[in-house]
C-alpha positions in Angstrom: 120.1 161.7 101.1 123.4 161.7 103.0 125.1 162.1 106.3 128.1 163.0 107.4 130.4 160.4 108.9 133.6 161.0 110.6 136.0 163.4 108.8 133.7 164.9 106.5 132.9 161.6 104.6 129.5 161.2 103.3 127.5 157.7 102.8 124.7 157.7 100.5 121.6 155.6 101.9 118.8 154.5 99.5 115.0 155.6 100.7 113.0 152.4 101.8 111.1 151.3 99.0 108.2 148.4 98.7 110.1 146.5 96.9 111.8 143.8 99.8 108.0 143.5 100.9 106.3 142.9 97.5 108.8 140.2 96.4 109.3 138.8 99.9 105.2 138.1 99.9 105.4 136.3 96.5 108.4 134.4 97.7 106.2 133.3 100.7 103.5 132.3 98.6 105.3 130.4 96.2 107.3 128.7 99.1 104.4 127.7 100.7 102.7 125.9 97.6 106.1 123.7 97.4 105.7 122.8 100.9 102.2 121.6 100.7 103.0 119.6 97.2 106.4 118.1 99.0 104.0 116.9 101.9 102.1 114.7 99.8 104.6 113.9 97.1 105.2 110.1 98.6 101.4 109.5 99.0 101.1 110.2 95.3 103.9 107.7 94.2 102.0 105.4 96.2 98.8 106.0 94.3 100.3 106.3 90.7 103.9 107.1 89.5 103.0 109.6 87.0 101.2 112.0 90.1 104.1 111.6 92.3 106.4 112.9 89.5 104.2 115.6 88.8 104.1 116.6 92.3 107.9 116.2 92.7 108.3 118.5 89.5 106.0 121.5 90.6 107.4 121.3 94.5 110.8 122.1 93.3 109.6 124.5 90.7 107.8 126.7 93.1 110.6 126.4 95.8 113.3 127.3 93.0 111.0 130.4 91.5 111.0 132.4 94.7 114.9 132.1 94.8 115.6 133.6 91.6 112.6 136.3 92.0 114.7 137.6 95.2 117.8 137.5 93.4 117.0 138.8 90.1 113.8 139.9 89.5 112.5 140.1 86.2 109.3 140.3 83.7 110.0 136.9 81.8 110.5 135.8 85.3 107.0 137.0 86.8 105.5 135.9 83.6 107.0 132.3 84.3 105.3 132.4 87.8 102.0 133.5 86.2 102.1 130.7 83.3 103.5 127.8 85.6 101.0 128.4 88.5 98.0 128.8 85.9 98.8 125.5 84.6 99.1 123.7 88.0 95.4 125.3 88.8 94.0 124.2 85.6 95.2 120.6 86.4 93.5 120.6 89.8 90.2 122.1 88.2 89.9 119.4 85.7 90.9 117.0 88.3 87.6 118.1 90.6 85.4 118.5 88.1 85.7 116.2 84.6 88.4 114.2 86.0 92.1 113.6 84.6 92.3 111.8 81.4 94.8 109.4 82.4 95.9 107.4 85.7 93.7 105.3 87.9 91.3 108.2 88.5 90.6 108.4 84.8 87.6 110.6 84.2 86.7 110.6 87.9 86.3 113.8 89.6 88.3 114.0 93.1 86.7 115.9 96.2 88.4 119.2 97.3 89.8 119.2 100.9 91.2 122.0 102.8 94.9 121.1 101.6 94.6 121.4 98.0 92.2 124.4 98.4 95.0 126.2 100.5 97.1 125.6 97.8 94.9 127.0 95.1 94.5 130.1 97.0 98.4 130.7 97.6 99.0 130.0 93.8 95.8 132.1 92.7 97.6 134.8 95.2 100.8 134.5 93.6 99.5 134.8 90.1 97.7 138.1 90.9 100.5 139.5 92.4 102.7 138.7 89.7 100.2 140.1 87.3 100.0 143.6 89.9 103.7 143.9 89.6 103.5 143.5 85.8 101.2 146.0 85.1 102.4 148.6 87.8 106.2 147.8 88.1 106.7 151.3 89.5 104.9 149.7 93.1 108.4 148.0 93.7 110.1 151.5 94.1 107.3 153.1 96.1 108.8 154.6 99.3 107.9 153.3 102.6 108.6 154.8 105.8 111.5 153.2 107.8 110.2 151.6 110.7 113.5 150.6 112.2 115.2 146.9 112.4 112.6 145.6 114.2 109.8 147.2 112.7 111.2 146.3 109.3 111.7 142.6 110.1 108.4 142.4 111.3 106.6 143.9 108.1 108.7 141.7 105.9 107.6 138.5 107.9 103.9 139.1 107.9 103.1 137.6 104.8 105.6 134.5 105.3 104.3 134.1 108.9 100.4 134.0 107.4 101.5 131.3 105.1 103.1 129.2 107.2 100.4 129.6 109.9 97.9 128.7 107.6 99.8 126.1 105.6 100.3 124.0 108.9 96.8 124.2 110.1 95.7 122.6 106.8 98.4 120.1 107.0 96.8 118.5 110.1 95.1 115.2 109.1 91.6 116.4 110.3 91.8 119.5 107.8 94.0 118.1 105.0 91.1 115.9 103.4 91.9 113.7 100.2 95.3 114.9 99.5 96.2 114.4 102.9 98.3 111.5 104.3 95.0 110.0 106.1 93.1 111.0 103.0 94.9 109.2 100.1 94.3 105.4 99.8 94.9 104.1 103.0 91.6 103.1 104.3 92.3 104.8 107.8 89.6 107.4 107.4 86.1 106.0 108.4 84.5 108.2 105.7 86.9 107.0 102.9 85.3 103.5 103.1 81.8 103.8 104.9 79.8 100.6 104.9 76.7 101.5 103.0 73.2 100.1 104.3 71.3 97.8 102.3 68.6 95.6 102.4 70.2 93.0 100.9 73.5 92.9 102.7 74.0 89.5 104.2 76.8 87.7 106.9 80.6 87.4 105.6 79.7 83.9 105.2 77.6 83.8 101.9 74.3 85.1 100.7 72.8 81.6 100.1 70.2 82.6 102.9 69.3 85.9 101.3 65.5 85.6 101.0 62.7 84.1 98.7 60.5 85.6 96.2 57.2 84.1 95.2 58.0 81.1 97.5 61.4 80.4 95.7 65.0 81.2 97.2 66.6 84.3 95.5 69.4 82.3 95.4 70.5 78.9 94.7 73.7 77.2 95.6 75.3 73.9 93.6 77.6 71.4 94.2 79.1 69.3 97.2 80.0 70.6 100.3 82.3 67.6 101.2 85.7 69.1 102.2 88.2 69.1 99.1 90.9 66.4 98.4 94.8 67.6 97.9 94.2 67.7 94.5 91.2 70.0 94.5 92.9 72.4 96.5 95.8 72.2 94.2 93.0 73.0 91.4 91.4 75.6 93.4 95.0 77.1 93.9 95.9 77.3 90.0 92.6 78.8 89.2 93.0 81.4 91.8 96.8 82.3 90.1 95.5 82.0 86.8 92.7 84.5 87.2 94.8 87.0 89.1 97.5 87.0 86.2 94.8 87.3 83.7 93.0 90.5 85.7 96.1 92.8 86.2 95.5 94.1 82.8 92.3 95.0 83.7 93.1 97.2 86.9 92.1 100.3 84.9 88.3 100.0 83.9 88.9 101.6 80.6 90.8 98.3 79.6 88.0 96.4 80.4 85.8 98.3 78.3 88.0 98.1 75.4 88.5 94.3 75.6 84.5 93.9 75.5 83.3 94.1 78.9 80.4 96.5 78.2 77.5 94.8 79.9 77.3 96.8 83.1 75.3 95.8 86.0 75.7 97.6 89.3 74.6 96.6 92.8 75.4 97.2 96.2 78.7 99.5 95.2 79.8 96.8 92.8 79.5 97.0 89.4 79.8 94.0 87.1 81.6 94.5 83.5 80.1 91.3 81.5 81.9 90.3 78.4 79.3 91.1 75.4 81.1 89.8 72.4 81.0 87.2 70.0 84.0 85.0 71.7 82.1 81.9 73.3 85.8 81.3 75.0 84.2 83.9 77.6 81.5 81.2 78.8 82.3 78.4 81.2 85.2 78.2 83.4 88.4 79.8 81.5 90.9 81.9 83.4 91.9 83.4 80.1 88.6 84.6 79.3 86.7 85.5 82.8 83.0 86.0 81.8 82.8 88.9 83.8 84.8 91.4 86.0 83.6 93.1 89.1 84.7 96.4 90.5 83.9 98.1 93.4 82.5 101.8 92.6 81.3 103.6 95.6 85.2 104.5 97.3 85.1 108.3 97.4 88.0 109.8 95.6 89.1 107.1 93.5 88.4 105.1 90.3 86.8 101.8 90.5 88.7 99.2 92.1 88.7 95.7 90.6 88.2 93.0 93.3 87.9 90.0 91.2 86.3 87.9 88.5 82.9 86.1 88.0 82.7 83.0 85.6 79.6 82.2 84.0 77.9 79.2 82.2 76.9 79.3 78.9 74.1 77.2 79.3 71.2 77.8 82.1 70.8 74.1 82.9 74.5 73.6 82.9 76.5 72.7 86.1 79.9 74.5 86.6 82.8 72.5 87.1 83.4 72.1 91.0 87.1 71.9 90.5 88.3 73.2 94.1 85.3 70.2 95.5 83.7 72.0 98.5 85.5 75.1 97.7 84.2 76.2 94.7 80.7 76.2 94.5 78.4 77.5 91.9 75.6 79.6 92.2 72.5 81.3 90.3 70.2 83.8 90.8 66.3 83.8 90.8 65.0 86.3 87.7 61.4 87.8 87.9 59.3 90.0 85.9 58.3 93.2 87.3 56.4 95.9 85.2 57.6 94.5 81.9 61.4 94.0 82.9 63.3 91.0 83.8 64.8 91.6 87.6 67.4 89.7 89.5 65.5 89.1 93.0 67.1 90.3 96.0 68.9 93.1 94.4 66.3 94.7 91.8 68.9 94.9 89.0 67.2 94.8 85.6 68.6 92.7 83.0 68.2 93.3 79.2 64.9 92.3 77.4 61.3 92.7 78.7 58.9 90.3 79.8 55.2 89.8 79.9 53.9 89.7 83.6 51.1 87.8 82.4 53.0 84.6 81.1 56.2 85.0 82.6 57.7 82.0 84.8 60.4 82.8 87.0 63.8 81.3 86.1 67.3 81.1 87.2 70.1 82.6 85.8 73.4 80.5 84.4 75.3 79.2 87.3 78.1 81.5 88.6 81.7 81.3 90.4 83.3 84.2 91.8 86.9 84.3 92.4 88.2 87.4 94.1 91.8 88.6 93.7 91.9 90.8 96.8 91.2 89.6 100.6 87.2 89.3 100.3 85.2 88.6 103.5 83.9 84.8 103.1 86.8 83.8 101.1 88.0 83.9 97.6 85.2 82.2 96.1 82.6 84.0 98.3 79.4 84.6 96.9 78.4 87.2 99.2 77.9 90.5 97.0 76.7 92.7 100.1 77.7 96.4 100.4 79.3 95.3 103.7 81.7 92.6 101.7 82.2 94.7 99.0 83.5 97.9 101.0 85.7 95.7 103.2 87.2 94.2 99.8 88.0 97.5 98.5 89.7 98.9 101.8 91.6 95.7 101.9 92.8 96.3 98.2 93.9 100.0 98.9 95.4 99.0 102.2 97.5 96.4 99.8 99.0 99.1 97.5 100.3 101.4 100.6 
């Protein structure tokens, strides 16, 4: 079409098409997903560097892609949008189902939240839009009725406005879920570190008064309660330091399994991994070879968290060395026979090996000593294995890594 202007000159104007609306809509979807990923980059760097790098890369990619799309759209670029976002979606689905094969959440599925679900909706919408344009490229040249400047601007702003509104809504702390700032490993959410009730819970001071079974205490304490000497305090500090140094390589539970800690006992939100190999060095008090590693396992949206070590004497009748005086008291647990299984009294944890209730005589385990490498209720050598103590310690461990 043409219009005459001044001295008979003609200015040709192109008919309005759906191109800017379609491309603008796809661009808005990509920018919305990028905004969400930028919002959680720092939280993911705190959790695991590789996670942070991944989110930073996809955030920038989702911001650059629409810029090129609006400047020079092409079929290869549309295909790239489909492929890139499909990969992001596939990784997301894996993290929420089987769990990722790397990182601190190794093979542990995370739960979904509004923030990450919205990102997936935007990416899925972008994939669908790109697919439609590849299938019917003529849609971009379909004429649309001119609506004037205000109407055109309003039409172009519809999709971006909806994306902005939805993205802003799910970025609020109450909606964001595990990917939001309050849902990451901060411990600020009550649901993230809820205290589980347990019949076996005890006070923060310890579990020496945890009860009796068949007239015998479920737990026995050993060693002096006298205040430690200066030398004993120094020895205890050295044990803590050496234990902490040894445990650093076992932050990932898979490393513990690989090292031979394959005998698993679970109770009150904790997982004790006992060394199950032939090396006798793992018996007794050897900071280079802890007998057992203790992890918190009931932390929502998080892999097992290493809390400390447990040293176990090799002989049931051998006293543990009280190197820290009254600081380092050892303890043992009563073992009973229930329905042909050896059960740790007070915890209802089954041990290996059967038993005959008719001939069984209640006995006690070898003496044990805990050394916690995170802030723990009752102190570094606390014998408290209650759910409350475990959750408090896991909370503190997460807070340390903020």
